N, C-alpha and C positions, 0 to 999 in steps of 0.2 A: 797720045792718051785722049781717050774719048770723054765724053761728058759723064757717061756711066760711072767711069774709074774715078772722077773727080768727086763725085758724090760719095763713092765707097771709101775713099781716103778720108773724107771729112768724117764719116761714120766711125771709122776706125779710130780717128783721133778723139772723137767724143767718148768712145768707149775707153780709150786708154786714159783720158782725164777722170772719168768716173771711177776707174780702177785705182788710179793714184790717190784719189780722195778717200776710197775705202781703205787703202793700205794706211793712209795717214790715220784713219779712224782707229785702226788696229795697231798703230804705234809701229808700223813696219814700213820699211823703205823699198824692199825688194822681195822677190820670190823666195829666197832662202830663209829670209826672216819669217815670212808668212809659214813656210813649211815648219820652221822650228816652233812657232806658236802653236799650230795645229797639233804637232807631235805632243808639246807640253800639255795641251788641254786633254788630248786623248789618254795621256799617262795619269794626269789628274783624275779624269773620269774612271779610268780602270782601277786606280786605287780605292776611290770611293765605292765602287761596285764590289771590290773585295771586301772592304770593310762591312758593307752591308750584308754580303753573303755570309761573312763570319758571324755577324750578330744574329743573322736568321738561323744559321746552323745552331748557334748557342741556344736560342729560343726553342727550337725544334727539340733539342736535347733534353731541355728542361721539361717540355710539354711530355715527352715520352717518359721521362722519370716520374713525372706527376701521375700520369696515366698508369704506370707500373704500381705506384704506391697506392692509387685508388683501388685498382684490382686486388691488391693484397689485402686492403682494409675491408674491402667487400667480402672476400673469401673469409677474413677473420670474424666479420660480423655474422656471416652464414653459419660459420662453425659455432660461434658463441650462442647463436639463436638455436641451434640443434642441441648444444649441450644444455642450454636453459630448459628446453622442452623435456629432455631426458630427466634432468634434475626435478622439474615440476611433477613428472610422472612418478619418479622415485619418492618424492615427499607424499604424493597422495597415497601410494602403496603403503609406505611406512605409517602414515597417519591412521589408515584402516587397520592395519596390523596392530598398531597401538591400541586403537579403540577396542578391538577384539580381546587383547591381552587384558586390558583394564577390566572388561566385563568378567573374563575368567578369575581375575584377582578378586573382584567384588563378590563372585560366587563363593570363592573359597573363604573370604573374609567373613560373609554372611554365615557360612557353615560354622566357623570357628565360634562366631558370636552367639549364634542362636541354639546350636546343637552340643557343642564342647563345653562343659562345666567345669572340667578338671583344671587345676591349677598349673599343670605343665604345658598347656597348649600355647604355643608361639605363633606369631605372625610369620608369614613366608618372607624369607630373606630376598635381598635384591636379585640375587643369583638365581633362586627359584622363580622369581617374577619373570625374569628374561627368558625363562624356558617354557612358559605357558603355551607356547605355539605347539608343544608336543602333544597336548590334548587336542583331539579331532572327531566331530559327528555329521548325521545327515538323515534326520527324519524329515521327510516331505509330507505335510498334510495338505489336502486341498481345502484352503480356507478362503474366506472373504478377503483377508490382507493380501492374498496373492494377486488380487485384481488391481491393486494400487503399486506403482512402480517402487516408491520409496519405502513403502511397508513391505513389499515382497522382499526387498534388499535386506532390510532389518531383520525380518523373521529368518532369512536363510542364514544370516550370520549368527544369530542367536541359536539356531537349529544346529548349526555347525559346531558351536561351543557345546551344546548338549551331548552330541555325537563324540566329542572329544573326552568328555567326562566319562561317558558309557565306555568308551574303548579303553580308557586309562584304568578304570577300576576292575574291567573285565579280566586284566592281566595279573590282577592281584591274587586270584583264586587258583590255586594249584591243584585242589582235588576236585575230582568230577562232581561229586555231590554239591559242593558248595558253588562251583561254577553254575551247575543247572539251577540251583536256587536263585542265584543273582540273575540269569538270564530270564527265568520265569518272572522275577520281580520287574525286570526291565519291560517286558511285553506288557505287564499288567500297568506299570506306571504310564506308559505311552498311550494305553488304551484310556487310561483314566483322564490323562491330559487332553486326549482328543475329545472325549465327551464333554469336558469342561469348556473347551474352546467352541465346540458346535453349539452348546446350550448358552453361550454368552450373548447378552442383550445389551442394549443402551441403557445406562444408569445402573447396570448390575456388575460393575468392575469389582467393588469391594467384595460382593458375594462370590464371584469367581476366584479371587485371591484367597478367600477364607476356604474354599472348596479345595484349592491346591494344597494349602497348609493342612487341611484336615486329611486329605489323601496321603501325603507324605508322613504325617504323625501315624496314620493307621498302619502303613506299611513298616515304618520304623519300630512300631509296637510288636508287630508280627514277626519281624526279623529278630528282635531282641528275644522275644520268647521262644523262639524256634530253634535258634542256634547261637549261643553265647560266644562261641569263638570267632564269629564273623560280625558281631554286633557293632564293635568298634569300627570297623571299616565301612560297614553299612551306614553307620550314623554319619560319617564324614561324606560319603557318597549322596545321601539324601539332603544333607545340608546344602552341599553345591548344587544339587539337581533342583530342589526347591526355588533357589533363587532364578535360575534359568526358566523354570517352568512359569514362575510369575511374569518374567519378561516376555514370555510367549502369550501370556493372557493380555499383557498391556498392549503389545504390538497389534494383536487382533482386535483389542477394543478401540484402537485408534481408527480402525475402519468404519466402526459404528458412530464414532464421533464425526469423521468426515461425512457419512452419509446422513447424519442428522443435521450437519451444517448445510448440506445440499437441500434437505427437505425444508429446513427453516427458510433458506434463501428463496425457494419457490413459493412458500407460504407467505413470505414477505412481499414477493411481487404480485400474488393474488390479492393480498391485503391491500396493497398499495393501489391496484387497479379498482378494488371495491371502493375504496376511500375516494379515489379520483372520480369515479362514476358518481358517487354520492354528491361530492363537492360540485361536480358539473350540473347535476340536478338541482342543487340548491341555488347555484348561479343562474340557471334557467328560469327558475321561480322569481328570483330577484330582478332579471332582466325582464320578464313580462310585467312584473309590478312597477318597475321604472318606466316602461314603455306606456303603461296605462297613464302614470302620472304625467308623462311627456305629452300625451295626447289631450290631457286635461288642460294643461298649461297652454298648448296651442289653441285649442278651442277658445279658451278664455281670452287669449290675446286677439284672435280673430274677432270675438264678440266685441271686445273693447275698441279695436280698431274701427268696427262698424258704427259703435256709438260715438266715436270721436269725428268721424265723418260727417254725421248729422248734427253734432253739437254746435251751438251758437254762442253759448255764454262763456266768456273768456275764463272764469274761475273753474267752470265745468272741465273746459278744455285741459287747463293744467292739471287739474285733478286725474283726469283720463291719461294724460301723457305720463304722469308719475306712475300710475298703476301699470302702464304698458312697460316702463322701464323695470319696475320692480318684478313683474311677471317674467320679462325676458331675462333678468338676473337669476330667478328661480329655475327657469327652463334650461339655462346654461349649466348650473350646478347638476341638474338631473342629467343632462346631456354627458357631462364629464363622468358621472357615476356609470352611465350606460356604456361609454367607451371603455372604462376600466373593467367592467364585467365582462364585455365582449373579449378583450384582451386576455383576461383570465380564462375564458372558456376556449378560445381557439389556440391559445399558445402554451408556453411552458411557464408563463409568469406565475409567481406566487411569493410566499414569505417563509423564510427559514426561522424557526423559534428555537430560543435557548431558555429552558425553564428548569427549575429546581423544586424540590419537596423535603425541606430540611426534616420535617417530623417523620415523613415516611422512609427517606433513604439515608438520611445523615447528611453531614456536611461533605462538601466536595464531590457530589454526585449530581450530574446534570443530564437533562434529556434534550436531544437535539434533533428535531423533526421538521417536516415542512407541511404547508397547508396552501390551498388555493383559494380558500373562502376570502370573500371581501372584507369581513370582520375576522381576523385571526382569533381574536379572544374567544369566539365562539368555540373553536377546536380546543383551546386550553380548559374552557368550562367543561366541555366534554370528558377531557382526560382527568379533570378533578371530581369525577362522579363517584359513586359509592364503592369503586374499587379501590380507592386510597382514601386513608383517614383524614387527610388534610389538603387543602388547595394548593395548587402550584403557583410559585411565583415566577413572573415573566421577566427575564433580564435583556432579552433583545428580540425584536422582529426585524429580520433583514430582507428587504424586497429585493427580488432579482427577476430578470426577464427569463432566466432558466434556473428556476428554484431547485428542480431535481439535480442538476449539475452541482449547484452549489452545496446542497446537502450532502451528496456524495463526496464533494471536496472535503467538507469538514470531517465526515466520517472517516475518510481515508487517512487525513492528518491525525485523527485521535484513535486510529484503529487499535493501536497497542494499548491503549487505556480503557478498552470495553470492559464493562462490568461482566457481561455475558459473552463470553468469546465462542460460543456455540451457536446461540440463536441470535443472529444479526438483526432480527426484528426487535428486539430489545434495544432501543437506541439510547442507552444509558452509557455516560462515560465518566471516569474519574479525572477530575481536573479542579483547578483553582479559578476563582473569579478573575484574578490578574492575568492568567494564562488566556482564558476566553475572551477577556477584553481586548488583549493584544492581538489575538487572532482575528477577532471581528474587525479591529481597526484596520488590520492588514489587508482583509478581503474587501471591505467596503468602509472608508473612512467616514462616509456620511451617515452611517447606521448609528442609532443611539444604543447605550449599553448601560444598564442599570446594575450597579454593584451591590445595591442592598438586598439582602435576603430577609425579607420581613417575617415570613412564617407566623402571620398573626394567630391563626387558630391554634397552632402548636404552642405558641409562647402563652396564649390565654389559658390553654388547657393545663399547662405546666404550673400556672399561678394559682390555680383553684383547686380546692380538695373535693367540692361536691359538684357534679355535673350540672348544667342547666337543665330545667324541666319544664314541661308544658302543663303543669298541674293547675295553673291559675284558672279559675272558672268566673266569667263574668256573671252578674246577677241577672236573672231573667225578668221578663216584663211583669210576671205575677208577683215575684219577690219584691220589686218596687212598688207594686200596687198595695201589698200588705203594709210596706213600710209608710206609705202615704196614709193608709187608713188609719194607722196607729195614732198619728198626729192630727187627724182631722175629725 
């Protein structure tokens, strides 16, 4: 046995000892026990894997079921959304149909009320009302209202109602002569209505309605005198058609109202531009005046400083220093005014005013406007000129860096309470002092609000019977001299 074999045997023995120690740690004494231990561990691992796989399969199944449920719910939501959209369209259609039926019912009711004076006339039953859609028309006149979408739709709906009435009554005449009379009258009535609509002007609505009534009355008289056998039917027909003709006039008149609103808005913009130009002109004059004052103060300060530099008497020096402090304080006030005017000139700053005139417009009517003038009371004094009998009371001046925006915000909030809903240049609104105070506090908590409505001139005028006069005449110098001569 060589030396190499001895070392090899020693190495094997060391490895065997290490292996025995490892077996002892595994609580095994031989190979078979180790094998059984490994087999047991593999079985335990396999069982754990099967359990994990089963749990994973269960989870995957639950996820698949949830995905299926989500898909079904999405399909159900889509179906419900589609049904909702269809139902909404049906609601709109039925609402429009109901509106047309109501107008037809009103036309018949108008006819019964104004044209049938017999005691046997009865209102239509619910069954009759439900069948109004059997009446159907279509006169299309090229009118101004056709240029406005909502008015165009309203006119066509009303026009359809007119043609329904015309068609329904046409079927009531069996003889050729009576039908001819009716058709000729229809042609004439349409021509008359067209003339009335073409001649319609702003502020002439009442006149146009009177023209419609005069026209229908004329044709009713002609029909009654011409053929008594159809007079009753024509009376009902004209009663219904008059209501719808008046509707046509009102719809067309709305175009002129909208046109007047647009015109007034343009006039308001131009008026605002003129007022802003005038206010800027006044501000420029004030700015130049203040700059002149500023120059005078600076010149006086320089002059006083020069006197101070050459002064030697202590009392004189104190007086000059005091004078300089006073001049600098006055200069500071002038500079602040100058900065305010510059800000008003170059920006959007200004004051929104809320004023009332109890004697002129009554209680709970207020004017809300805007001015950029340095002294906003000047603007109120202008508004209180000879165009109104009494002076305005001021309830609030609200300063804002963007007075135009603040004014528009107030006007928008109170838009439904406008006194004049056509001419937006008339900035008068119905409101109470409490409402306006709450609104002002909300927009600018620092702004003052005066809830007292003095109306001094108005109350003084109510308390006296004889107006004030200027008949008092002071005695002249010559009269005084005569008085002196008597007693000298």
